[in-house]
VEXDREN-2710 file (C-alpha; in Angstrom, 1 decimal):
% VEXDREN-2710
k/r/px/py/pz
1/MET/-24.1/0.8/15.5
2/LYS/-21.4/0.1/12.9
3/LYS/-18.3/2.3/13.0
4/THR/-17.7/4.4/9.9
5/ILE/-14.2/4.5/8.4
6/LEU/-13.0/7.0/5.8
7/VAL/-10.6/5.4/3.3
8/THR/-8.8/7.9/1.1
9/GLY/-7.5/6.5/-2.1
10/GLY/-10.1/3.7/-1.6
11/THR/-10.4/2.8/-5.3
12/GLY/-6.7/2.2/-5.6
13/PHE/-4.9/-1.1/-5.3
14/ILE/-4.4/-1.4/-1.6
15/GLY/-7.3/0.9/-0.7
16/SER/-9.9/-1.3/-2.6
17/HIS/-8.7/-4.5/-0.9
18/THR/-8.7/-2.8/2.5
19/THR/-12.3/-1.5/1.9
20/VAL/-13.4/-5.1/1.3
21/GLU/-11.7/-6.4/4.5
22/LEU/-13.2/-3.5/6.5
23/GLN/-16.7/-4.2/5.2
24/GLN/-16.3/-7.9/5.9
25/ALA/-15.2/-7.0/9.5
26/GLY/-18.4/-5.1/10.0
27/TYR/-17.4/-1.5/9.3
28/ASP/-19.2/1.1/7.1
29/VAL/-16.8/2.6/4.6
30/VAL/-16.7/6.0/2.9
31/ILE/-14.2/6.1/0.0
32/VAL/-12.7/9.4/-1.1
33/ASP/-10.6/9.3/-4.3
34/ASN/-9.9/11.8/-7.1
35/LEU/-9.6/8.9/-9.6
36/SER/-6.2/10.2/-10.8
37/ASN/-4.7/6.6/-10.8
38/SER/-7.8/4.4/-10.5
39/LYS/-11.3/3.8/-12.0
40/VAL/-14.7/4.3/-10.4
41/GLU/-15.7/0.9/-11.6
42/VAL/-13.6/-0.5/-8.7
43/VAL/-16.5/0.4/-6.4
44/ASP/-18.7/-2.1/-8.4
45/GLY/-16.0/-4.8/-7.8
46/ILE/-16.0/-4.2/-4.1
47/GLU/-19.8/-4.4/-4.0
48/ARG/-19.8/-7.7/-5.9
49/ILE/-17.4/-9.2/-3.4
50/THR/-19.1/-8.0/-0.2
51/SER/-22.7/-7.4/-1.4
52/ILE/-22.3/-3.9/0.2
53/ARG/-21.7/-0.8/-1.8
54/PRO/-19.3/1.6/0.0
55/ALA/-20.2/5.3/-0.1
56/PHE/-18.0/7.0/-2.7
57/GLU/-17.1/10.7/-3.1
58/LYS/-14.9/11.9/-5.9
59/VAL/-12.8/14.4/-3.9
60/GLU/-9.3/15.8/-4.1
61/CYS/-7.8/15.5/-0.6
62/CYS/-5.7/18.6/-1.2
63/ASP/-8.9/20.6/-1.5
64/CYS/-9.7/21.3/2.2
65/GLN/-13.2/22.7/1.5
66/ALA/-14.2/19.7/-0.6
67/LEU/-12.7/17.4/2.0
68/GLU/-14.5/19.1/4.9
69/ALA/-17.8/18.7/3.0
70/VAL/-17.3/14.9/3.2
71/PHE/-17.0/15.1/7.1
72/ARG/-20.2/17.2/7.2
73/LYS/-22.0/14.7/5.0
74/TYR/-20.9/11.7/7.0
75/PRO/-20.8/12.9/10.6
76/ASN/-20.2/9.5/12.1
77/ILE/-16.6/8.9/10.8
78/GLU/-14.5/7.6/13.6
79/GLY/-11.3/6.6/11.9
80/ILE/-9.3/7.3/8.7
81/ILE/-7.1/5.1/6.6
82/HIS/-5.0/7.4/4.5
83/PHE/-3.8/5.8/1.2
84/ALA/-4.3/8.8/-1.2
85/ALA/-0.9/9.8/-2.5
86/SER/1.2/10.0/-5.7
87/LYS/3.5/7.0/-5.6
88/ALA/5.8/6.6/-8.7
89/VAL/9.4/7.0/-7.6
90/GLY/10.7/8.0/-11.1
91/GLU/7.9/10.6/-11.6
92/SER/8.6/12.1/-8.2
93/VAL/12.2/12.8/-9.3
94/GLU/10.9/14.6/-12.4
95/LYS/8.0/16.4/-10.6
96/PRO/9.1/16.9/-6.9
97/LEU/6.8/19.9/-6.2
98/MET/3.7/17.9/-7.3
99/TYR/4.6/15.1/-5.0
100/TYR/5.3/17.4/-2.0
101/ARG/2.0/19.3/-2.6
102/ASN/-0.1/16.2/-3.1
103/ASN/1.3/13.9/-0.5
104/ILE/1.9/16.4/2.3
105/ASN/-1.1/18.8/1.9
106/SER/-3.6/16.0/1.8
107/LEU/-2.4/14.7/5.2
108/ILE/-2.3/18.1/6.8
109/ASN/-5.9/18.7/5.7
110/LEU/-7.0/15.4/7.3
111/LEU/-5.2/16.0/10.5
112/GLU/-6.7/19.5/10.9
113/LEU/-10.2/18.2/10.3
114/MET/-10.0/15.2/12.7
115/PRO/-10.4/17.0/16.0
116/LYS/-13.1/19.3/14.5
117/TYR/-15.2/16.3/13.6
118/ASP/-14.3/14.1/16.5
119/VAL/-12.4/11.5/14.4
120/LYS/-10.4/9.4/16.9
121/GLY/-7.6/7.8/14.8
122/ILE/-5.7/7.7/11.6
123/ILE/-3.8/4.8/10.0
124/PHE/-1.0/6.1/7.8
125/SER/0.2/4.3/4.7
126/SER/4.0/4.5/5.0
127/SER/6.7/2.5/3.4
128/CYS/9.9/0.5/4.0
129/THR/11.6/3.1/1.7
130/VAL/12.2/5.1/5.0
131/TYR/14.9/2.5/5.9
132/GLY/16.8/3.0/2.6
133/GLN/19.4/0.3/2.2
134/PRO/19.8/-1.1/5.7
135/THR/23.2/-2.2/6.8
136/PRO/23.8/-6.0/7.1
137/GLU/23.4/-6.0/10.8
138/ASN/20.0/-4.3/10.4
139/LEU/18.6/-7.1/8.2
140/PRO/15.8/-8.1/8.6
141/VAL/15.0/-4.5/9.4
142/THR/13.1/-3.7/12.6
143/GLU/11.1/-0.6/13.4
144/GLN/14.0/0.7/15.4
145/ALA/16.4/0.7/12.5
146/PRO/17.8/4.1/11.5
147/ILE/15.8/6.2/9.1
148/GLN/18.0/6.9/6.1
149/LYS/18.0/9.9/3.8
150/ALA/15.3/9.3/1.2
151/LEU/16.4/8.4/-2.4
152/SER/13.5/10.1/-4.0
153/PRO/10.9/12.9/-3.3
154/TYR/8.3/10.1/-3.0
155/GLY/10.3/8.4/-0.2
156/ASN/10.9/11.8/1.4
157/THR/7.2/12.5/1.6
158/LYS/6.7/9.3/3.6
159/GLN/9.4/10.4/6.0
160/ILE/8.0/13.9/6.3
161/ASN/4.5/12.7/6.8
162/GLU/5.5/10.3/9.6
163/GLU/7.2/13.3/11.3
164/ILE/4.1/15.5/10.8
165/ILE/1.9/12.9/12.5
166/GLN/4.3/12.5/15.4
167/ASP/4.8/16.3/15.9
168/TYR/1.0/17.0/15.7
169/ILE/0.1/14.3/18.2
170/HIS/3.0/15.4/20.5
171/SER/1.6/18.9/20.4
172/GLY/-1.5/17.6/22.2
173/ALA/-3.9/16.8/19.3
174/PRO/-6.6/14.5/20.7
175/ILE/-6.1/11.7/18.1
176/LYS/-4.2/8.5/17.8
177/SER/-2.2/7.1/14.9
178/ILE/-0.7/3.9/13.7
179/ILE/1.9/4.2/11.0
180/LEU/2.3/1.1/8.8
181/ARG/5.5/0.7/6.9
182/TYR/4.7/-1.7/4.0
183/PHE/7.1/-3.8/2.1
184/ASN/6.1/-4.8/-1.4
185/PRO/2.3/-5.5/-1.9
186/ILE/1.5/-7.9/-4.7
187/GLY/-1.4/-10.2/-6.0
188/ALA/-5.1/-9.6/-6.3
189/HIS/-8.3/-10.6/-4.6
190/PRO/-9.0/-14.3/-5.1
191/SER/-12.3/-13.4/-6.8
192/ALA/-10.4/-11.5/-9.5
193/LEU/-13.0/-8.7/-9.1
194/ILE/-10.4/-6.2/-7.9
195/GLY/-6.6/-6.1/-8.4
196/GLU/-3.7/-3.9/-9.4
197/LEU/-4.4/-1.9/-12.6
198/PRO/-1.6/0.6/-13.2
199/ILE/-2.2/3.4/-15.7
200/GLY/0.4/3.2/-18.4
201/VAL/3.6/1.2/-18.2
202/PRO/3.8/-0.6/-14.8
203/MET/6.5/0.6/-12.4
204/ASN/6.1/-2.5/-10.2
205/LEU/7.4/-6.0/-10.9
206/ILE/4.3/-8.1/-10.8
207/PRO/2.1/-6.2/-13.2
208/PHE/5.0/-6.1/-15.6
209/VAL/5.3/-9.9/-15.2
210/THR/1.6/-10.6/-15.8
211/GLN/1.4/-8.1/-18.7
212/THR/4.5/-9.8/-20.3
213/ALA/2.9/-13.2/-19.8
214/ILE/-0.3/-12.2/-21.6
215/GLY/1.5/-10.4/-24.4
216/VAL/0.8/-6.7/-23.5
217/ARG/4.5/-6.2/-22.9
218/GLU/7.1/-7.7/-25.3
219/GLN/9.7/-8.5/-22.7
220/LEU/10.3/-8.3/-19.0
221/LYS/13.6/-6.7/-17.9
222/VAL/15.3/-7.8/-14.7
223/PHE/17.4/-4.9/-13.6
224/GLY/20.8/-6.0/-12.5
225/ASN/22.3/-9.4/-12.0
226/ASP/25.5/-8.4/-10.2
227/TYR/24.1/-7.5/-6.8
228/ASP/25.6/-9.0/-3.6
229/THR/22.8/-11.5/-3.3
230/PRO/22.7/-15.3/-3.8
231/ASP/21.5/-15.0/-7.5
232/GLY/22.7/-11.5/-8.2
233/THR/19.2/-9.9/-8.4
234/CYS/17.5/-7.6/-5.9
235/ILE/15.8/-9.0/-2.8
236/ARG/12.4/-7.7/-1.5
237/ASP/9.8/-8.7/1.0
238/TYR/6.7/-9.4/-1.2
239/ILE/3.4/-9.3/0.8
240/TYR/0.0/-10.4/-0.4
241/VAL/-2.3/-7.4/-0.7
242/VAL/-5.2/-9.2/1.0
243/ASP/-2.9/-10.0/4.0
244/LEU/-1.8/-6.3/4.0
245/ALA/-5.4/-5.2/3.9
246/LYS/-6.2/-7.3/7.0
247/ALA/-3.4/-5.6/8.9
248/HIS/-5.2/-2.3/8.4
249/VAL/-8.3/-3.8/10.0
250/LYS/-6.3/-5.0/13.0
251/ALA/-4.6/-1.5/13.2
252/MET/-8.0/0.3/13.1
253/GLU/-9.4/-2.0/15.9
254/ARG/-6.3/-1.1/18.0
255/VAL/-6.6/2.6/17.4
256/LEU/-10.4/2.8/18.2
257/GLU/-10.8/0.1/20.9
258/ASN/-7.5/0.0/22.9
259/PRO/-7.3/3.0/25.2
260/GLU/-4.0/1.6/26.7
261/SER/-2.1/1.8/23.4
262/ASP/0.4/4.6/22.7
263/SER/-0.9/7.6/20.8
264/VAL/1.6/6.9/17.9
265/GLU/2.8/3.4/17.0
266/VAL/4.8/2.1/14.1
267/PHE/4.6/-1.4/12.6
268/ASN/6.4/-3.1/9.8
269/ILE/4.0/-5.0/7.5
270/GLY/5.6/-7.7/5.5
271/THR/6.2/-11.5/5.5
272/GLY/9.6/-11.4/7.2
273/ASN/11.2/-13.2/4.1
274/GLY/13.3/-11.9/1.4
275/VAL/12.7/-13.1/-2.2
276/SER/14.8/-12.2/-5.2
277/THR/13.5/-10.9/-8.5
278/LEU/14.7/-14.1/-10.2
279/GLU/12.9/-16.2/-7.6
280/VAL/9.7/-14.3/-8.4
281/VAL/10.0/-14.8/-12.1
282/GLU/10.7/-18.5/-11.7
283/GLY/8.0/-18.8/-9.1
284/PHE/5.5/-17.2/-11.5
285/GLU/6.4/-19.6/-14.3
286/LYS/6.0/-22.6/-11.9
287/ALA/2.7/-21.4/-10.3
288/THR/1.1/-20.6/-13.7
289/GLY/2.8/-22.9/-16.2
290/VAL/3.4/-19.8/-18.4
291/LYS/6.9/-19.2/-19.8
292/LEU/8.0/-15.5/-19.6
293/ASN/10.1/-13.7/-22.2
294/TRP/12.6/-12.0/-19.9
295/THR/16.2/-10.8/-20.0
296/PHE/18.7/-9.1/-17.7
297/ALA/19.2/-5.4/-18.0
298/PRO/21.6/-2.9/-16.4
299/ARG/20.9/-1.8/-12.8
300/ARG/18.2/0.8/-12.4
301/GLU/19.1/4.0/-10.6
302/GLY/17.6/4.2/-7.1
303/ASP/17.0/0.5/-6.6
304/ILE/17.9/-0.8/-3.2
305/GLU/19.9/-4.0/-3.2
306/LYS/18.1/-6.0/-0.5
307/VAL/15.5/-5.3/2.2
308/TRP/13.1/-7.4/4.1
309/GLY/11.3/-6.8/7.3
310/ASN/11.3/-8.1/10.9
311/VAL/7.6/-8.3/11.5
312/GLU/7.5/-9.8/15.0
313/LYS/6.1/-6.6/16.5
314/ALA/3.0/-6.7/14.2
315/ASN/2.6/-10.4/14.7
316/LYS/2.6/-10.0/18.5
317/VAL/1.0/-6.6/19.2
318/LEU/-1.6/-6.6/16.3
319/GLY/-2.2/-10.3/16.4
320/TRP/-1.6/-10.3/12.6
321/LYS/0.4/-12.5/10.2
322/ALA/1.0/-12.6/6.5
323/ASP/0.8/-16.3/5.7
324/THR/-0.4/-16.7/2.1
325/PRO/2.2/-18.8/0.2
326/LEU/4.0/-16.9/-2.7
327/ASP/2.9/-19.4/-5.4
328/GLU/-0.8/-18.8/-4.4
329/VAL/-0.3/-15.0/-4.4
330/LEU/1.3/-15.1/-7.9
331/SER/-1.6/-17.3/-9.1
332/THR/-4.1/-14.6/-8.0
333/ALA/-2.1/-11.9/-10.0
334/TRP/-2.3/-14.1/-13.1
335/LYS/-6.1/-14.8/-12.6
336/TRP/-6.6/-11.0/-12.3
337/GLN/-4.6/-10.4/-15.5
338/LYS/-6.7/-13.0/-17.4
339/LYS/-9.9/-11.4/-16.1
340/LEU/-8.7/-8.0/-17.5
341/ARG/-8.2/-9.7/-20.8
342/GLU/-11.7/-11.3/-20.7
343/ASP/-13.2/-8.0/-19.9
344/GLY/-11.4/-6.3/-22.8
345/ILE/-9.5/-4.0/-20.5
346/MET/-5.9/-5.3/-21.1
END
């Protein structure tokens, strides 16, 4: 019998791509999403890719009663991948209580319900923001690098949630967890049937790049050109969202099927390579043949100068690797943006 996985935030950017990979790996998927930052039509896109329609429940994860009703309706859930969270750094600075309430209460509700409904494991969507700005000797950053004081309430909720998971399992809770610390997910499914669709002005680089290229945004601003990097712009580890999704499938297999694994494990999920903002802009122009209207702008508060991951642990232990070339990834983002234009969405 197929194993059933609950994916919270499953109509979001990473959640939708992970649902596709789970279904293609033979899992049944139940999506829970409150649609605060996504659209229900994403479920149609998933079905068109996989020919399987995932179960969908419009539920707020902070509503424990509504969430418990999902576990009662789908009694065979064996694992959870928890994406559902508010995620805009700037907004979290303006509305910290909303972020603490949404991001922490939702996890606590899931953890409390897991033993009651015999759910064995949870994959938690964390972030490289927990490392802050690593010192030069800690680059590329490993899972053992010091956790730094968070620069935003959003980042702090990731740190707090990691601690909650560790404390709960340490207390004897009969569950396992893998914490995945992502670097910077980009791109879209090669079918262009699902992708990143931020509501309002994009906070992330790639949607702003593609929206500028197609004329939705007048000009792309590259924040800061005086950083201590080869070309003066920030450096990040950009990972293809499909490669990232596949890491969740590997993590879920490990949690459910490897009794020897530790009850809590942490993995960096990235490419292991640092790429500057300028290299992304130039790479997009080269991959698509589209010239971007862009300019330098002053540094943006809260931006980290440079961070990229050491991903050897995930490569060895999970048997997973991000190997899609950057030009191919940027081409998928452009294909998705053009599909949005064709469909009259953007």
